[in-house]
N, C-alpha and C positions, 0 to 999 in steps of 0.2 A: 629174398624172403625164404625162411625155412619152411619147406613144404610139409614138414611134420607138424607144424603148428596149425591149430584149428582156426578157421575163419572167424570164429567168435572171439578168439584171443587177439585178433589184430584189428586195429581201428581202420576202417575203410577210409578211402580218400575223401568221400563225401563227409564223413564224420569229422575229419580233420578240418575241412573247410567250414563246416558248421561251427566248430570251436573257434576258428579264426574270426567268425562273425561277431562273437560275443566276448572273446578273451580280452581282459583289461590290458591296456598298454600295447596292444598289437594292432597293426594296420589291417583294414579290411581287404580281403582278397577281391580281385575283379569279379569272381563268381558270386561272392557274398554281396558285393555292391549291385550286381545285376539283379538280385532278388528285389531290390527296391524299385525297379523300373515298373511303371504302371500304377495301379491303384495304391499299393503301399507307399510308394514315394510321394504321390499326390497327397495322401492323408497326412503323412509325417510333415511334409513341407507346409501344408496348410495350417496345421497346428503350431508349428514353429513360427510361422508368419504372425499368427494371431497372438502368440505369447510375446514375441518381440515387439509387436505393436503396443500391447498393453504395458509391458514393463518399461519400454523406452519412453512412452508418453508419461507414465508415472514418474520415471527418473528425471525427466526434464522439468516437470512441475515441482517435484520434490527439491531439486537442487536450486531452482529459482525461488522457491518458497510460495510465491503467489504469481499467477498469470491472469491479470484482468483482461476482459475483452477489449477495452480501449487500447491496451498495449499492443494489440494485433492490428490496430488501425481501423477497427470496426466501431461504428457509432454505438453509444451506450444504450439508449432507451429503445430504439426501434427494432433492435435485434434480439431483444429478450425472449419474446414468444417464438419467433421463427427459429432461433438457434436451439431453444429447448425442444421444439418439435423435431427439428432435423436430427439432433444428436440422439434423441430418444429412439427414433426409427433406425438410425445407424447402429445403436447399441443392440436393438432387437435383431437386426440382420446378422451382426457379428456373433451374437449368442446362438442364433439358429444355425449359423454356419459351423460353429464349434460343435454343437450337438449333432449336426449331420455327419461331421467327420468322425466323431466318436462312434456313432451308430454304424457308419460305413466300415470303420476300423474293426469293430467287434465282429461284424459280419464277415469281413475278410479273414479274420483269425479263425472263425468257425469253419469257413470253407477250407482253410489250410489243414485244420485238424481232420475234417471229413475226408479230405483227399489222401490223408496218411493213415494213421492207425484208427481213425474214427472216434466216436464218442457215444455215450449212452444217449438214447432218445430224450431222456429226462434232462440231461445236460444241454442238449441241443435246444429244447424248448425254453429252458431257463436262460440260456445265452441269448436267444432271440428276444425274450422279454427284457433282458438287460439292454440289448441294442435299441429297443423301441421305448426305453424309459418307462416300462410298465411295472406295476407292483406285482410281486410274487406273493400271493396270499396263501401260504402253506406253512403252518406251524411245524410240520414235520421236517421241513427244509429250512431251518432257521438261517443257515449261512447264506442261502440264496435270497431269502426274504430281507435280511439286513443289507446285503449288497445292493439289492434293487432299490431299497429306500435311500441308501447313500448316493447312488447314481442319479436317482430321480431328483433329490434335493440339490445336488451339485449342478445338474443340467438346468434345473428350474432357476437356481440362484444366479446363473451366469448372466441372465438378462439384467438383474438388479446390479450385479457387479459392473458390467459394462456401462450401464446407464449412470451409475454413480461415478465411474471413472471418466466418462467422456462428456456427459452433459454439464455445461456450466451452471453454476448455482449462485444464489444470492448469499453472500457471507456477511456477517456482522461481527465486528470485533470491538471490545472495550478493554482497555488495559491501563494500569497506573504508570505514570511517568514521573521522573524526577530530574530537576535541573539546578544549576547554580547561577547566581547573578550577583552583581555588585551590591554590597550592603552599604547604603548611604549613611546608616546609623553607626557604622563601625568606628570605634574610637581610634583604631590604627589609621583609618582613612583620614580622620580629622588631623591626626598628628602629622601624617604625610603632607596634608594641605598646609598646615602651619609652617612646615619646614621648606615649603616652596616646590616640593616635588611635583605637585599637580597643577602648577601654573599654566602649563601648555594646554591642559584640558579645561581650565577655568577662565583665564583671561584672554587667551589667544584663539580659543575654539571657534568663536563667532566670526573670525576673519576669513574663514574658508568660504569662498563664494558659493560652492555647492551646498553648503549648509545655511548660508545667509538667506538664500532664496526661500528656504523652507520656513523661516521664521514668520514671515507674513502669511504664508499659506496655512500654517498651523493655527494661527489666530483666526483667520477668516473661516477655516473649517470648523473650529469650535463654535464660532459665532453663528454660522449657518446651521450647525447641528442643534444649537440651543433653540433655533427658530423652527425646528422640525423639517429642515430642508435636507435633501440627500447631498452628501458631500464626502470627500475623502482626502487624506493627506498621504503622499508617498514619502516614506522614510526607510532608507536602507533596503530598497527593493521589496518593501511591504506596503500594502495599502491599508491605512488606518481609517476606519469609519469615524469621522470627526476627530477627536483628540487622541494623542498617544498615551495618555495616562501617566506619562513619565517613565514607562517601562522600556527596556531594551528587548526587541523581538527575540524570543527564544526559538532556536532551530536545532534540527538534528544533523545539519551539515555545516561546513565552514562557508564563509562568504568573504569575497575580496574586499578589503577595507581601504586599499590604496586610493580608490576613487574619491573617498571622502576625507581621508587623513593621509596626506603624502608621507612617505617614508615608513608607513606601516605595511603589514602584509595581509593578514586575514583576521576576521572575527571567528574565533574557534567555536565549535559546536557547544551549545549550552545545555542540550538535552541528550539523554541517553535513550536510544531506541528501545522499545519494549522487547523483552526477551521472547515473547510468544509470537512475534510477528516480525517478518523482515520486510523492508521496503521494496517496492517494485515500481517500475515505470508503468504509468497508466492508472495509478491508484490515487484517489483523493482522500484527504485526511481532515479531521477536525480534532482539535485538542483544547482543553480548558485548563488554565493555570491560575494559581493564586500567587501573584507576584508582588514584590515591593515596588511601589510607584513613586511618583513625585508630583506634587501639585501646589497650589497656592490659594489662599482665601483672599479675594480682592474686594475692596469696598471703596467706591469712588464717590466724590461729592464736589460740587462747585465751591470755590473759595475766592475771595477778593484778596489777593496778595500784592504787596508792593515792597518797596525798599525798607519799610519800617515794621512789617509784620514778621511773625515767626511761624514758619520760616519766611525769609525774605524772598523777593523775586525782583530781579532787575533784567529788563530787556532793552538792549541798546542797539540801534543800527550802526553799522560800521560803514559810514559814508566815505566814498572815495574822494580824494582831493579834487579830481576832475572827472565828470561823467562823460563817457563817449557819446551816449545818446540818452534821451529822457526815459527810454524803456529799459535801460540797463538794470539788471537785478541788483537788489540791495542785500548785503550780508548782515545777518542779525546774530547777536551774541546773547546768551541767557546765562545767568549766574544766580547763586543763592548762598546764604550764610549757613545753610544746613550742613551737618556733618556727613561725610561720605566714608565708605569702607576703606580703611587704611589710606586715607587721604587720596583715594583714586577719584579722578575728576569725571564722575558720571553725569556729564552735561553735554547737551547737543550744541556744540559751538559751530559756527561757520555754516549754518543753515541758510539757504537762499530762498527768496520769494520774489517773483516778478510782480510788477504793479498790477493791482486788481486781481491777483490770484490767491495764493494762500500758502501757509506753512504750519507745521506742528513742531514745537520744540519740547525738550524734556530734560528734567534734572532728576537724579536718583539720590535720595537721602536715606540714611540709616539711623534707626532708633534702637533702644534696648530690646524691644520685643517685636519690631516690625521694620519694614522699609516704607518709605513714602516716595511716590512718583508724582512729580509735578509736570503736567502737560499744559502747554499753551497753544491754543488754536487760533489763528488769525487769518484775516482775509475773507472774502465772500464764500470761499469753498468750505472752510473749516471753523467758521465762527460758532457753530453749534457746540464745539468742544469748550470754548471759552477758556477759563483757567480752572483746571480740574486737578484735584489731589486724590490719589488712590493709595489706600493703605494696603500693603502687600505683605502677607504672612505665609512664607513657605512651610510646607509640612510634608511628611513622608507617610503616606497611607498604604494600605493594601489595595490591590487592584485585581478584580476578576477579569481575566483576559481570555477571549474566545478567538481561537485561530481556525482558519479554514483555508486549506491548500488545495488548489484545483490543478490536477495533472494536465489538463488540456491547455491552460494558459501559463502553467508553471508560476503561478502568482499566489501569494499568501495574503488573505484579507484578515484584518484584526479588528475586533470590537472590544473596547475597554469599558469597564464599569468601576469607577473609583468609589471605594467604600468611605463611609463617614469617619470623622475624627482623624487620627494619625498623629504622629509625633511632630511637634513644631521643629523647624530647622532654620534658625535665623542666621547663624554664622558658619554653617557647614559649607563645604565646597559646592554642593549642588545648588544651594541658595544663592551664593555669590555668583556662580555661573549663570543662573537664571537672570539675575539683575544685569550682568554683563551682556547677556543675549538680548534682553529687551532694549537696553541702551543702544547697542549696535544696530538693532533692527530699526530703531527710529532714525539713526544716522543714515543707514542705507536707504530708508524709505523716502527721505526728503530729496526731491529733485529741485530744479530751478524754480518751478512755479506750482508744483503739485506734490502730494505726499501719498504714498501707496497705502499706508495704514488709514489715513483720513478718507481716501477714496473708498476703501472697503467698508469702513464704518458707515459712510454716507450712503452706499448702495443698499445696505440693510435698513438704515433708518428711513429711507424713502418709503419703505413698505410698512413700517410699524410706527412711524412718526418720530419727531425729534424732541419729544418732551424730555424734561430733566431725568425722569426715571428711565426712559428708554435709552438715552445717551449713556447713562451710568451703567445700566445693565449690559449694554452692548460692549462697553469698554471692559467691564469686569470679565465677561466671557472671553474676549479677545486676549487679554493679558494672561488669563488662566491657561488658555490653549498654548500660548507661546512658552509659558513657564513649563508646562508638561513636555512640550517638544524639547525644550532645553534640557530637562532631566533625562530624556531618552538619548540625546546627543552626548551628554556628559558621560552616561554609562557606556555608550559605544566607544568613546575616546579612551576610557580606562580599559576597556576589554580588548582593544585592538592589539595584536601582537607586534612587537618591535617598535612600539610607540615610546615616546620619551618618558611617560609616567611609569609604566611597568613593561619593559622590553620583552620579558619572558611570559607575560600574562599576569593578571592580577592574582595575588596570593590567596589561598583558600581562606585564611583567617579574615580576609576582607570581603568575603562573599556570604551569601545567604541562600539557604535551600528553598527552592520553589517546587511545589508539588501540584500534580494535576492528573487528568485522565485523557486518554486518547480514544477516539472513536473513528471507525471507518466502515463503510459498506461498499461492497463491490460485487460485480457479476463476472464470474470467471471460474478459475480452478485454484485449489489450494489443498496440498497433501502434506501429511506428516508421516513419520515412521509408523505410528500407531494406526494410521488409516490404510496400511497396506493390506489389511484383511479383505478389501474389496477385490483383490486379485486372486484370492484363494479359490473360489469356485471355478473360475476359468482355468487357472493353473492346474488344479486337480484334474479336470476333465482333459486338458491338453496332455499332461504327463501320462494319465491313464491310457489315453488313445495310443500314444507313441509306445508305451510299454507293451500293450496288448499286441500291437502289430509287429514290433521287433521280436518279441518272444515267440510268436507264431512262426515268423520267418527263420529264427535261429534254430528252432526245433525241427521244422518241416520245410525242406527246400520247396520253393514255389515252382510248380510245373507250368509248362506252356499250355495255354488253353487252345483246344482245337476250334477251328472255325465253326461257329454255330453252336458251341457247347459251353458258352459262358453261363455262370450260375449265380443268381442273386437270391440268397436265402430269405430275404425280406419280400420277395415277389411271390404272391400266392400261386400264380400260374406256374412258376418254376418249381414250387414245392409239390403241387399236384402232379406235374409231369415227372418229377424225380421219383415220387412215390409209386406212380404207375410203372415207370420203366424198371424200377428195382423189384417189383413184385410184392410190395408191402401193402397193396390195397386191401388184402384180406387179413392182415395181421391184427387189426384193431377192432374186431367185432366184439360184441357183448356190451355190458354196462360200463359206466364211467370208471368205476373202481377197478374193473378188470383191465380196462385200457391203460389206466395209470400204472397198475402193477406190471403190465407187459412193457410199458415205456421205461420203467426203472431198470429192467433187466436186459433190454434190447440194446445192443451195441451196433450202431449203424456207421457205414462208410459211404462215400460218394465215389462211384466207379462208373467207367464207361461200359454201357451195355450195347453190344453190336445190334444195329438196327433201331435202337431206341434212344441212343444218346446217354446223357448222365442220369444215373438213377441211384436211389437209396437201397443199400443192401445191408442186411444184418449179418454180422460176423460171429460165428460160433452157434452152438445149439441153444435153443430157447425152450425152456420148460414152462408149461402153462399150469397154473393152479386151478 
């Protein structure tokens, strides 16, 4: 070093290390890092921990969209009040801790300044007011007044911010949703049917055992629902309260279809999730859709039919040449001269009935504007049915569908309300499929000596009586329920991917738009980008604390405290002792205005006074007015 150079022209070693503390892009020196040891390090670490806790929690909820309480494995109802109480208290504790760290940080910065070049007594008092979040009510010191207000509001709003962030809340969402479904009225669909493309979904669909079981269940559910009895039908992993209404359940996710239709893969999603809400585990949903359904008007009556009536009815036993035993069941055949669809033989042949038991046989006839089902009930079990003719008119109505998905059971419950009227559908593929389904149902229902359909009808008639009106009303509801079930299965068959009808999925021109609304309520957390404002008060206080502490350390090296000479500017006893040790006890005599004027011009430092410890001393001359 050139001895001719003045010391004021050369940066001291301490100054260089102080610059290393704050210079961008440069590593901190060990000396600079050592300044963080003790209260400054604790203050900075505490605020960093609080900020990390807040932002990480916000980020987790924000990325997931929704975090309901049930998704954490906690019961829904009993935890509402306790969790709100718990998190409200936690929020208050965290906000108080952040405010304490801010106050402590400001006081540490004040001490650093006092141990170095000092500060005016006015600045000292203002700084202590800021540290204690007190208002500075002095219009002559507008800068301090505005700063005190900002600090007070930020520290006060921390509690609200933490509480809004951490405390689970009750959220309510309503949104519009849109889906697409098979349009049974589509002219293209009818053309595909006439060309034979849909035969697998019309004539062969009822041969699947998994679907054949549901035929009688759907009729029995519709009949029980008509009597006001609680009942449901399980169709495609959904529970329908009473009837399906002929709709295919609309869902936001795909479903394996190979269980019901071999060689197919999935039912693709038919609904688009709402844009304002993302799905989450543990959330329950309800949505209402206006869908196209399928149903039938059924009107049954007793008729005396024989070989000479129109339509005719012929029942003949097929007696074996030699009976093995007297109780060997007899095979019965039923036939009629009524026209059938495309010469298909919709007749229940080869039905069996043991002696003294019963059977129900059926023939399906087609007219220009309706179908006619001829039911023949015989034997002691089913004589109540006698010979019954049911006029069957398929139609395509609108259906209000209420869905309810429960996250705990992962089950969707569906309630359908079929609206009046609707377009008649006599020769459409859904109508022919319904006739095929009912015919196959009667074939599957007949055992050697009993009939499932007859048993279910009889179980209800035992409660309401077996009068003519009661029998016909019961059969009407039963057949309507099976027809609507058939419409749902037919839609599903067309919708399944890789099926024989539409391998790549049903074309859009054969679909119809369904609209509805989605509703959900949940107790938990939900954040969006716009809700990040709740972090601002705490983030402001945290960053302000770190800035004040680091700036004080960068400007003034932190000195080692002597034993017994620690100083807390917020402790009244330390203030009194420091004032006495520094000889300032007589500096503030006179009125308030005179004391304030002296404070504005008095520059104080905190120095060690032999025999007295730390004390306030004023640096430079003070002139009094």
